[in-house]
Rosetta silent file (secondary structure, phi, psi, omega in degrees, C-alpha in Angstrom):
SEQUENCE: XXXXXXXXXXXXXXXXXXXXXXXXXXXXXXXXXXXXXXXXXXXXXXXXXXXXXXXXXXXXXXXXXXXXXXXXXXXXXXXXXXXXXXXXXXXXXXXXXXXXXXXXXXXXXXXXXXXXXXXXXXXXXXXXXXXXXXXXXXXXX
SCORE:     score description
SCORE:     0.000 S_00000001
   1 L     0.000  -41.870  179.763   54.413  133.064   72.698 S_00000001
   2 L    70.667 -166.302  177.978   56.292  130.475   70.643 S_00000001
   3 L  -101.297  153.384  178.638   59.790  129.377   71.456 S_00000001
   4 L  -115.008  159.006 -179.302   62.641  131.649   72.437 S_00000001
   5 L   -62.364  -29.822 -172.519   66.345  131.239   71.773 S_00000001
   6 L  -100.513    1.682  179.254   67.147  130.905   75.453 S_00000001
   7 L   -89.677  147.742  179.706   64.446  128.464   76.576 S_00000001
   8 L   -73.125  165.580  176.898   65.301  124.770   76.883 S_00000001
   9 L   -75.168  -38.970 -175.633   63.710  122.110   74.700 S_00000001
  10 E  -135.457  155.798  170.672   62.494  120.041   77.638 S_00000001
  11 E  -129.806  169.857  178.796   61.920  120.336   81.365 S_00000001
  12 E  -176.284 -168.690  176.596   61.325  117.720   83.988 S_00000001
  13 E  -147.927 -170.411 -172.003   61.829  116.568   87.491 S_00000001
  14 E   -66.168  159.214  178.169   63.184  113.567   89.357 S_00000001
  15 H   -63.473  -26.917  175.875   62.325  109.993   88.424 S_00000001
  16 H   -64.967  -41.292  178.533   60.626  109.722   91.830 S_00000001
  17 H   -65.557  -38.532  177.968   58.273  112.564   90.872 S_00000001
  18 H   -62.996  -40.093  178.273   57.501  110.848   87.566 S_00000001
  19 H   -62.017  -44.580  177.260   56.630  107.682   89.503 S_00000001
  20 H   -58.143  -47.846 -178.154   54.227  109.642   91.722 S_00000001
  21 H   -55.721  -47.718 -178.976   52.585  111.210   88.691 S_00000001
  22 H   -61.007  -40.895  177.379   51.975  107.804   87.090 S_00000001
  23 H   -64.104  -43.826 -174.913   50.464  106.489   90.313 S_00000001
  24 H   -66.417  -38.406 -178.605   48.263  109.563   90.745 S_00000001
  25 H   -78.105  -16.032  179.545   46.739  109.507   87.276 S_00000001
  26 H   -92.695  -16.554 -179.600   46.007  105.778   87.555 S_00000001
  27 L   -70.640  122.391 -179.371   44.293  105.966   90.949 S_00000001
  28 L   -67.146  -30.092 -179.278   40.543  105.741   90.473 S_00000001
  29 L   -74.804  -19.934 -172.039   39.909  107.614   93.749 S_00000001
  30 L   -93.968   78.183 -176.969   42.105  110.486   92.662 S_00000001
  31 L   -70.830  -19.244 -176.563   39.851  112.507   90.391 S_00000001
  32 L   -63.173  -43.002 -176.711   42.022  115.614   90.752 S_00000001
  33 L   -97.844   -7.946 -178.601   44.844  114.306   88.547 S_00000001
  34 L   -57.503  122.560  179.046   42.791  111.970   86.363 S_00000001
  35 L    83.487   -4.851  178.898   43.354  112.976   82.749 S_00000001
  36 L   -78.092  158.929  179.959   45.931  115.632   83.612 S_00000001
  37 L  -104.713  164.851  178.616   49.237  115.796   81.787 S_00000001
  38 H   -53.729  -42.194 -176.832   52.780  115.950   83.102 S_00000001
  39 H   -62.488  -34.342 -179.779   53.011  119.640   82.191 S_00000001
  40 H   -71.185  -42.216  176.028   49.943  120.423   84.304 S_00000001
  41 H   -64.446  -39.094  179.277   51.314  118.599   87.335 S_00000001
  42 H   -57.787  -49.056 -178.656   54.666  120.333   86.766 S_00000001
  43 H   -65.924  -41.937  178.736   53.075  123.803   86.883 S_00000001
  44 H   -61.293  -47.854 -179.693   50.893  122.869   89.879 S_00000001
  45 H   -66.077  -37.551  177.938   53.885  121.456   91.786 S_00000001
  46 H   -61.402  -44.574  179.363   56.026  124.451   90.811 S_00000001
  47 H   -63.254  -39.540  178.605   53.392  126.819   92.221 S_00000001
  48 H   -64.914  -46.838  178.316   53.229  124.782   95.425 S_00000001
  49 H   -60.994  -43.245  179.814   57.013  124.792   95.847 S_00000001
  50 H   -66.780  -41.421  178.481   57.204  128.528   95.149 S_00000001
  51 H   -59.368  -37.871  179.068   54.319  129.267   97.509 S_00000001
  52 L   -87.190   -4.279 -176.752   56.179  127.425  100.276 S_00000001
  53 L    55.044   42.560  178.779   59.507  128.945   99.156 S_00000001
  54 L  -126.827  132.854  176.794   60.977  125.444   99.051 S_00000001
  55 L  -138.126  152.930 -179.633   62.985  123.983   96.217 S_00000001
  56 L  -131.824  120.690  176.701   64.952  120.789   95.734 S_00000001
  57 L   -65.113  145.545 -174.829   67.744  120.434   93.230 S_00000001
  58 L   -93.523  -39.917  179.957   67.292  117.382   91.042 S_00000001
  59 H    72.052 -143.210 -173.906   70.847  116.598   90.046 S_00000001
  60 H   -78.255   -7.749 -178.365   71.586  113.586   87.877 S_00000001
  61 H   -90.389   13.554 -177.373   68.210  111.927   88.532 S_00000001
  62 E   -75.482  137.832  174.974   66.355  114.425   86.352 S_00000001
  63 E  -116.239  116.302  178.014   64.081  113.122   83.629 S_00000001
  64 E   -84.528   88.435 -174.813   63.370  115.610   80.829 S_00000001
  65 E  -117.544    8.763 -179.623   59.923  114.367   79.909 S_00000001
  66 E  -123.096  108.909  177.016   58.007  117.590   79.294 S_00000001
  67 E   -67.159  131.622  179.225   58.587  119.379   75.987 S_00000001
  68 H   -59.646  -31.360  179.223   58.593  123.129   76.550 S_00000001
  69 H   -63.928  -20.687  179.010   56.601  123.425   73.320 S_00000001
  70 H   -83.176  -15.911 -179.155   53.725  121.576   75.081 S_00000001
  71 L   -77.203  128.920 -177.383   53.546  124.169   77.857 S_00000001
  72 L   -67.290  162.592  179.330   50.794  126.699   77.176 S_00000001
  73 H   -58.501  -43.585 -179.808   51.541  130.403   76.904 S_00000001
  74 H   -62.393  -41.897  178.582   49.786  131.060   80.215 S_00000001
  75 H   -66.428  -38.016  178.058   51.802  128.325   81.925 S_00000001
  76 H   -62.161  -41.123 -179.740   55.047  129.683   80.463 S_00000001
  77 H   -68.280  -33.512  174.658   54.320  133.113   81.883 S_00000001
  78 H   -63.239  -42.970  179.308   53.600  131.570   85.291 S_00000001
  79 H   -64.935  -47.512 -178.431   56.936  129.806   85.049 S_00000001
  80 H   -65.981  -30.966 -179.740   58.822  132.895   83.866 S_00000001
  81 H   -63.762  -27.850  177.491   57.280  135.042   86.592 S_00000001
  82 H   -63.083  -45.111  179.162   59.086  132.912   89.154 S_00000001
  83 H   -63.492  -41.969  179.601   62.443  133.912   87.688 S_00000001
  84 H   -64.710  -41.503 -179.493   61.490  137.568   87.553 S_00000001
  85 H   -68.346  -34.487  178.719   60.284  137.496   91.173 S_00000001
  86 H   -67.889  -44.954 -176.970   63.467  135.748   92.342 S_00000001
  87 H   -83.560  -21.195 -175.500   65.769  138.168   90.548 S_00000001
  88 L    58.095   36.854 -175.037   63.492  141.182   91.011 S_00000001
  89 L  -157.836  127.214  178.359   64.573  142.208   87.529 S_00000001
  90 H   -64.647  -21.857  179.423   63.004  141.843   84.076 S_00000001
  91 H   -66.071  -14.666  177.317   66.488  141.359   82.610 S_00000001
  92 H   -63.411  -19.310  178.480   66.441  137.868   84.103 S_00000001
  93 H   -69.421  -10.269  177.560   64.305  136.945   81.066 S_00000001
  94 H   -64.969  -29.370  179.754   67.490  137.144   78.958 S_00000001
  95 L  -123.251   82.994 -176.569   68.449  133.663   80.165 S_00000001
  96 H   -67.644  -25.993 -178.352   65.290  131.606   80.300 S_00000001
  97 H   -61.457  -37.355  178.483   67.170  128.333   80.753 S_00000001
  98 H   -70.508  -31.723  176.901   68.196  129.330   84.289 S_00000001
  99 H   -67.219  -40.959  178.685   64.584  130.307   85.049 S_00000001
 100 H   -64.663  -36.855  176.594   63.409  126.893   83.862 S_00000001
 101 H   -63.627  -39.702  176.993   66.001  125.229   86.132 S_00000001
 102 H   -63.159  -44.486  178.320   64.632  127.240   89.043 S_00000001
 103 H   -61.522  -38.804  177.854   61.089  126.181   88.125 S_00000001
 104 H   -62.912  -40.380  178.860   62.240  122.548   88.020 S_00000001
 105 H   -64.762  -41.471  176.464   63.670  122.846   91.533 S_00000001
 106 H   -66.583  -41.993 -179.621   60.385  124.284   92.827 S_00000001
 107 H   -64.991  -40.797 -179.639   58.365  121.631   90.961 S_00000001
 108 H   -61.505  -44.603  177.513   60.533  118.825   92.280 S_00000001
 109 H   -69.265  -37.966  178.796   60.001  119.983   95.857 S_00000001
 110 H   -59.343  -39.188  177.427   56.328  120.660   95.149 S_00000001
 111 H   -65.195  -40.688  178.475   55.814  117.028   94.126 S_00000001
 112 H   -63.332  -43.500  177.969   57.489  115.877   97.344 S_00000001
 113 H   -61.005  -47.573 -179.700   55.255  118.172   99.414 S_00000001
 114 H   -60.198  -45.379 -179.251   52.201  116.976   97.540 S_00000001
 115 H   -61.905  -45.347 -178.305   53.136  113.306   97.965 S_00000001
 116 H   -67.146  -37.542  179.801   53.710  113.599  101.709 S_00000001
 117 H   -74.309  -33.196  176.814   50.485  115.527  102.246 S_00000001
 118 H   -67.960  -36.140  176.708   48.452  113.157  100.082 S_00000001
 119 H   -64.439  -38.770 -177.236   49.800  110.271  102.134 S_00000001
 120 H   -79.321  -43.715 -172.622   48.805  112.089  105.313 S_00000001
 121 H  -107.748   -9.367  178.633   45.482  113.668  104.269 S_00000001
 122 L    94.337 -178.137 -173.235   44.337  111.502  101.355 S_00000001
 123 L   -73.688   -8.497  177.569   43.414  112.186   97.760 S_00000001
 124 L   -81.178  -14.599 -177.377   41.185  115.162   98.569 S_00000001
 125 H   -56.400  -47.909 -178.503   44.236  117.202   99.588 S_00000001
 126 H   -59.525  -36.248 -179.695   45.235  118.418   96.062 S_00000001
 127 H   -65.927  -43.331  177.452   41.729  119.734   95.414 S_00000001
 128 H   -62.380  -41.841  179.881   41.743  121.680   98.700 S_00000001
 129 H   -64.495  -41.355  178.155   45.218  122.977   97.896 S_00000001
 130 H   -59.944  -43.476  178.171   44.126  124.049   94.431 S_00000001
 131 H   -63.504  -39.770  178.653   41.261  126.065   95.916 S_00000001
 132 H   -63.286  -44.384  179.833   43.668  127.658   98.410 S_00000001
 133 H   -65.740  -38.567  178.509   46.100  128.631   95.627 S_00000001
 134 H   -64.508  -39.638  177.530   43.267  130.069   93.517 S_00000001
 135 H   -61.540  -41.363  179.176   42.102  132.203   96.463 S_00000001
 136 H   -62.306  -41.954  179.720   45.645  133.532   96.835 S_00000001
 137 H   -65.466  -40.267  179.256   45.775  134.437   93.149 S_00000001
 138 H   -61.640  -37.269  179.153   42.420  136.173   93.341 S_00000001
 139 H   -66.268  -32.723 -176.377   43.686  138.301   96.235 S_00000001
 140 H   -80.499  -16.140 -178.236   46.741  139.382   94.237 S_00000001
 141 L   -76.947    0.000    0.000   44.757  140.545   91.205 S_00000001
C-alpha cells in the first residue's frame, strides 16, 4: 500500500491510553497484550470503539507515537474502512487525514472501554472480546 499524500505521518491517542498500554504489556498475567505493539492495540481499540459506535476526541492530550508507516496494509484498510462506512462514500478516501482522526477518536474510546472492562472482569476480558469480534467478522464475510 505504501504511503499516500493525504495520510498523516503519525497517529496516536491520549497519554492516558499510552499509560494503560505500558501497564498492559508489562503485566505478567496479561498474556493477551504481551509482546504486542502500540499499533496493534490501536487497531484493536479502534475496532472496539467502532463496534460500540463510541468515540472520544483526544484534544491537546494526544500523543503521536505510532508511525503510520508501521501500520500494516491490512490494518490500514481496516482503518480506512471506518471512514468509508461513516461517510458512506468512497470519495472520503481523498482526505485520509480526517479518516485517521476519526480512527483515533474510536481508538481513544476503545482503550477507555477496554480499561474499564478489564478492571471489572480481569485480564481474560480482551481475549473474550477478541473472539467476539472475530465471530462478527466471520459473519460479515
